[in-house]
N, C-alpha and C positions, 0 to 999 in steps of 0.2 A: 821355692818351691810354693812353702806356706804365705808368704804376701804374694806371690803372683795368683795365689789359689781365692784366696781373701779379695783381691784385686776384682777377680772374674766373679765371683760370686757378689759382690756388690755392683756391678755393673749389671748382671742380668735382674737384681732388684730395683735396680732403678729404672731400665726401662718395663719392667715388671710395673712398676707406681705411675709411670709415663702412659703405658696403655690404659690401666686403670683411670688416670684421669681423664683421658679423652674420651675412654666410654663413658663417661660420666657425664662429660657434656657431651656426648651425641646422644645418650640418655634425653637429656635436659631438652634438646633441640627436638625429639620426639615429640615432647607433651606439651612445652611450655610455648604459647602463643607470641612472648615477648622476647624472644630469642630473634636478630635478623642473620639475613644469610645476605640477600641481595645477588641469588646465583641462579643461573637457569638450571630447573631440575626437570630434565628431560622425561623420568621415568616415575612421575607420579602418579597415583593408584587414587581414580576416583571412585570405585565401585562401591567403598563403605559410606561413602557420604550422605548425606540426606541431603537431597536437593531442594531449593527451594525456586520456582520460575517467579520472575519479578520484573517482566516486560521484556524489551526488545529496541535496537538501538537500528535505526534508518539512514547510514552512512557516516553519522553524526551524532554525539548524545550523552546529553549527564543525569544521572542518577544518583540518588541521595536513599542510601535504603537502610534497615534496621538489621544488624545480623546478630539471628539469634546464637547460642552458646553452643548449638551441635549442630548447625545446619550450614548449607553453602549456598550461597545469593548465584542466581543463573540470570542472565541476560544474553539474550540471542541477538545474532547480529549475521546478515548474507553473505556468502561468497559467492563472486561468481569465475574462479579459474583464475589462480593467478591473483588473488585479491590481497593486496596487503593493508594491514590494520595496524593501528596505534592506542592501546590500551594501557589505563593510570586506575591503580585501585589505591586507596589511602581507608584508612582509619580517623573518621571525624576528629578525637582527642586525641591519638597519637598514642592509644593505649595498648594497642598489639602489629604484628608485625603481620600485613595482609598476605596472601597466599592468592595468587591468580594460575588459572590452567584452562588451555582454548581445546575444546572437545569437538568434533566433528567428524564429517558432514552429517546433517541430521537431511535426507531419508539416508539411509546409508550406515556401513558399517564404523560408528561412531569411535574417535578414538585422540584420545591426548596428543596432540600438535606440539605445544608449547608450554610451558611453564616457568614459576619464577616466585622465590620468597622473597619477601620483602624487607622494609625498614620501618620501625614505627614511626618515625618523622617524617621520611620521605614517600614512603606507601612503595607499592610496587609497580612496576612498568613490562610491559612486553611490545615490541615494534615484528610482526610476523608476516608470513606471507601463507594464505590460503589457498593451498594448489589445487583443491575440490573445490566444484560446484556445489551450496547446499548454505543450509543455516549452521552457526555454531554456535557455543554456548561459551560466551564470559563467565566460567566459574570462578567465586571469589569468596574466600571463606580463610581460614586460619589452619595453622599445622594439625591440630587435634582435630579440626571440623573436618578435613577431610579424610582423616581415619574414624568417622564415625564416633569420637568423644567430644565429650563438653569442654569447652575451652574458652576463650576470650567472647565476648559480646559486646554489642555497640555499632554505632555509626559508620557505615562505610559507603566514600563518596569514589563513585567509579564514571568512568570518561573512557570516550570510545572516538574514536574519528577513522573513516577510509582515507587511505592515500593513493592509492591506485586502483584500476579495473572495478571501480566501484558500481556497476549498472549490466543487464544482461548484456552481453557481447549482441550485436547487430550485423544486419547484412542489407544492402541496398537492394530492393525487388528487381532490379534490372541485372545485378548481380546470378541473382537465383533464376530467372526466365534463361537466362544466356547460359548457365549450368544444365538447367534439366532440356532443355534443346537439344543440347549435346551428347547427353545421356540416352532421353525417351525421343527424340524427334520432334518435329513443331505441333505435329498433326495429334500424336497421342496428349502433349501438354495440353493445348487450345479444347483437346474435348476432357478431360479433367479437369481445367480450371472452369468449362462451362457450369459440367455437373455440379462442381461448387457454389458457384453463383445463385443458380437457379432457386433454389430452397428460400433464399435472405430477400429477393429480389422478384414481390409479386405483380409488381405491374409490368404487363405485356412490354409496350412502349421503352419502357425506361430497361428492360431486359434486352430487348433486341438493339438497343446503342448501346450499354455496354459490352456484350458479346461480337458487336462491331470491331469497337477500340479494342478488344482483345486480341481479336481474329488480326488487327493491322498491327499491333503490336509484336506477337508472335512472329507474322510476317514476313517481319524486319520493316516495316512502311510507320509504324511509330513508335511515342516516345514511352516505352513502357514504364519509367517512374512514375508518371501522371495518372496511374491507371488505376480503379476505372472512377470516372469524371460523370459528374451530376448536374445537370442545368440548372440553376435559379428555377425555372418554369417548370420542372418536375419534382420541386425540393417535398411536395405533399406527397407526392407518393413514394418518396425515396425514405421518409425518415425512419422508417422500421430499419434501415440497415446503416444508422446511424449507433447502433447498439448492437451489443452480440449477445446471443441467448445464455451461453454458459456463465455470463459474470451477472446473471438478474438475481439468483437465488431463487427460492420458493416462495410461490404465489403466497403474501400475508392473507391470513382468516379474516374473512369481512363480517361472520357474526362477533358477538361478545367475547373476549377471549380474557380470562384471571390467570395472572400468571403467579406462581409463588417463588420467590426472592431466593427463598432454600433450596428448590429445585433449579432455578437457575445456577445456583452455586458448585452444586452437584454435577452438573454437565458434566462430559467431556468427549462427548461423541460428536465427531464432523466427519464431514464425508469432503477428503480433496478432491479436486480437478486435477485428469491426467489428460496429456497431451493426446491426440487420434492421428492417426494418417489419414490425408485428404483424401488418397485414391491409394490402389497399390500398385499402379501404375506410376507413382509419383515416389522414387525414393529417397527419405528425407524430409520430404515435407511433412508437416502435421500442423495441425490448428489445435486451439484451445489456449486458456490463461495458465500459463506457471502458476502450481501453488506457491505461498511463501512461508516455509517452515519457519521463520523466526517469530513466528506465532506457535507455543503448544498447544496443545487439542485442547487442552482445558481452559486456555486464556479464549481461544477462538473459539467455545462453545457459549462460553460467557456471554462475548459481542455479539454471539447471533441470540444469546437470550434477550438483550437489552434493546436489540433492534424489532426483536418480535414485542418487546412491552412497550417501543416506542409507538409502534405501527398499530397495537391494539388500543391503548389509551388516546392516539391521536383521533377514533372513529367516532367517539363520545356516545356510545351505545352499550356503556356498562362494562366495558373492556376496565379492566386493572391490574396495578402492581399490591400483592400482599407482602408484607413482612410483618411476622406478627400478626397482632393485634392493628398495627397501621395497614391504612390502604390508598394507593396514590391511582388517579381518577383521570390524569390529565398530566400532558405533557411537562405544561408548567411544574407541579407538583412532583412529576419524578427528576427532575433536571434539578430543582429545588432541594430535594434528598440526595439525589448524589455529590452537591457541590454541600453540603451540610455535614454529608457523613465524611468527609476528607478526598473525595473526589476532586481533581484539576481537569477543569472541561476547554478546549479551547478549538470554538468553529471557525473554519474560514473557509470564504468564497474564492475558490481556483478553478482553473482553465486549462487544456489539455486538447491534445488531439487525438480524435475518437480512433480506436483500435478496430476495425473493420471485419477485416479477413481474419485476423489473430492469427498469424503464421507466423511457424518455425521453420529454418531449414538447418537442418545437422546439429542442433544444436543452439542456435544462432536467432534472433528472433529478427522477423523480416520487416523492415519499414515501408509499408504498403495501407496507406491512408487510402479515405474513401475523399477524392477530388470536389468539391464545390466551385463550377463556373459559376462567379456573381454578374457575370454581364457588364462589370463595372468599365469600361475602358480605359487603356494602360496608353499613354504618350508614348508612339513611336508603332502603335498598331496590337494586336490581340484583347484580350482581356482577362480582368484578374481570376486565377485561378487559387484555391487554399484548399489545404487540408481540413475535411470536415472538422468542426469543432464539436468538444465536449466540456461538460460545468457541470461542477455538483459543490453543494457545503460538506467539509468535510467536519466530523466531528469526533475529537481526540481525548480520550478519556484516560486518566492516569490516577489510582488508586486502589483502597482495600481489598474491589471485590472485582473492578472493570479495568484493565489497562489493554489501550490498541484504538484502532481508528472505523468510525463507521461513516457513511456517505449517505447524503439523502440527496434526490433529484427521481424525474419522473423518467423510466425506464420502460424499453420495452419486453414483451416475451414474457409476461408475467411478472406480478408485482407493481407494476404502477406506478403511480407514485410514493414513493416508503424510504424508509430508512434500510439500510443495508450494509452486514460487516466488508471491510475488507481484507480479502482473505488470498489475494492474488499478487503475485509481481508486479509491477509498473515496469512500462518499456520506457525505455529514455526519450526516443524521438517524439514519443507523447507526451513528453514534458510535464509539466505542473507548476501553477504559478498562483501565489496567492494571490488578491485584489483587494480583498479584506481581511482583519482578523477580531474575533471577538474573543478575548481572554475571561477567565472565572477569577482568575487572580487580579484584575484592575476592575475590572466593571461586569460582573454577576449579573445585572440584570439587562446588559445588551445578549449575554450569551442566552439567559430563560427565553428573552422576546423573538431573538432570532429562531431558535429551536420551536417554540409554542406558534409560531408563525407559518414555520415548516408542518406541524402537525396539524392548525386549520385549513392549509391547500392541500395535505393528505387528504383529508376528511372529503373536502367540495370537490377533488377531481376523482377521487375513487368513487364516488357517488354519481358523479356525470358522466365517469367513462364505464361505467358497468357494462351499459348498452354497447358501448365501441370498441371495433377492432383493438387489438393490444391497449385492454384496458386505457384507451384514447390517446395512446401513444401517437403521436404525427397527426390527431384532429383538433385535440385542446393544446397541446403545442408538443416539443419534447425538453431534453435534459437542461438545453438552455432557456428555454422557458420558465421552468420551475426555479431555475436560479435566478433568472433575472425579477422575475416578480419578489423575492426575497430581498434581493440586491433593491431594488428599487422603493420596498416599503421601511428597510434599515436605511437609505442611504441619499434618496429622493433622486436616485439616476441608474439610468441603466448602461452597462458598457459593454453586453456582448452582442454577435450578431453570428448566424442569422435566427433572428425569431419566427416560430412557426404561429403561433394563437392565432385564433380568427380575432378580428377586431369587435371589442364591443363597444356597442353603442349605445344599450338600456343595460345600465350596472344594476346588479339585484342585491348585493350584497358589498361588504366592505372592499373581498379580495377584489371583486370584480371591477372596485372603481382605483383598484390597483392596477388591474392589468390593461384600463383604458386609458394608463397614462405611457403604458409603453409599446414600443413599434412593434405592428405587425408585418414584416417585411414580405410574407407571401403577398398581399396588397399593394406592393411596393415601396421604395426608398428612395430618400434621395443620397446620391452617390457619396458625399462630403462626408455625412453623417455613416455612413456604412461604411466606408473607408476606416474612420476614425472608431467604431467599434469594433473592427477587424481589427485592428491595431492592439486595442485593448483586451482582445478575446487572447493576443499570444498568448501561449503557456508557458514562451520563457522571458525572461529577465529585459531580454534585448532582441530587435528583429538578426542581429550578427549569430547570434546564439541558435537561429533555427536551423535545424540540421536541414532541410531543402532549399539548396541555392535557387530554384524557381521563384519558392515565395519572397528571397531574399532579395532577388532580383526587381520583380514585379512592384512587391511594395517599397522598393529604392525608387522605384520610377514616379512613384505618386507622392 
């Protein structure tokens, strides 16, 4: 009995000692950032973490950030419904085991959908499906920082890539028309579409032509997928429909504007666009640009502030950016300041298909470009019709104050020739291909030059367009013209079609001499040269990637 009793006591003491030992380990894992797990932890709490927004990924990306002792770094990425992403995070020097948590969607009731504690040497990785649509925060920190406590600090390297369902879901226009015809009838559909088109097309003859095409297609006698069609002969009257009002942003101030960098840093107020019903009689059909919440409010507000600064200093009328005692009064000076203060600036010349109608149907973006009949004969009969192009210069900025994307081009409906913040999601069918890229890391001089030229063009065309409809859009040129001017000045050639600017016969300044060198397609064009420029205006890397069979077939025959 005595021996048995002693054995029992010893067993209990051994169990107690083991429990204490495990408890000590568990406690050390709570607070020590050099402990390793490599285990999924789906119940992680991020409510106490101090989150620092540090940028965004578009489909894929690489970021090197400095992790403060008590903060969690956030890099955002969009999900479009069952989007599969892969994320890895590593300590730059292997001194701590990183923790990853994926939280979203935004907007909505954000929650942690996956998380993992990694290892010091190999880091942490997650392969996760984002079930809902919206932006997700990729949160990277340590065991301590997620609890709001001071812990390990240092460099962290984050990589992310999208593996499936990486774009807005799409639906062909023909499928939308067929579905709505079945729901509301052809007459109601035609009336509603006509009412939607009328405010955008001011020219009566062109409006009548488009309305006739809509009637033919809805009644079953035409190709719905190739509507609406604009002939080259009516291109001058049709330029306003090459862009959409909601995407243009507020009209930049024309008077002297002095902007404080401190005020730009403090601003976090932004207005997000929302989709609106096209017509109450067409259920599920909406118009507008889907907002991109991979930009947090403060980052987007700063981008809008940077656009405001560049627009102000372009005019050369006393506009300036003020930073303490320093004053920057030109695009050249502002861009050099950005680069010298640690911002990486990349500028590219990119091509797209213009999104005229801006339609969405039951949560899917509608593949509905405006079609331009070039009049170029196709072997075997017919003429070449292509989706109306769009082109602009992207300005990607990544640094201590500004992170994100600006655009520069001549747009309609307020703004004119201007820098604009990119704040909406892009549609896959619109494409997006860079013809040229200038990188401050390899040639800062070219970045400064192209953006300074953009500022000069803004100054010239804002002055000339002040007394013209739509700030000169459609009269001085369109988005392709502003992009072509910078291309000619930088590369000594032009690869865009069509160009709508009036032919310059007597140049008055350096930019007029640039315009004199580039084609004016409304005055006529040589079909072979136009076809070459149509091919180099394609917004996809190859003709095979263009999502419109008619374009692939027609260009394939030329």
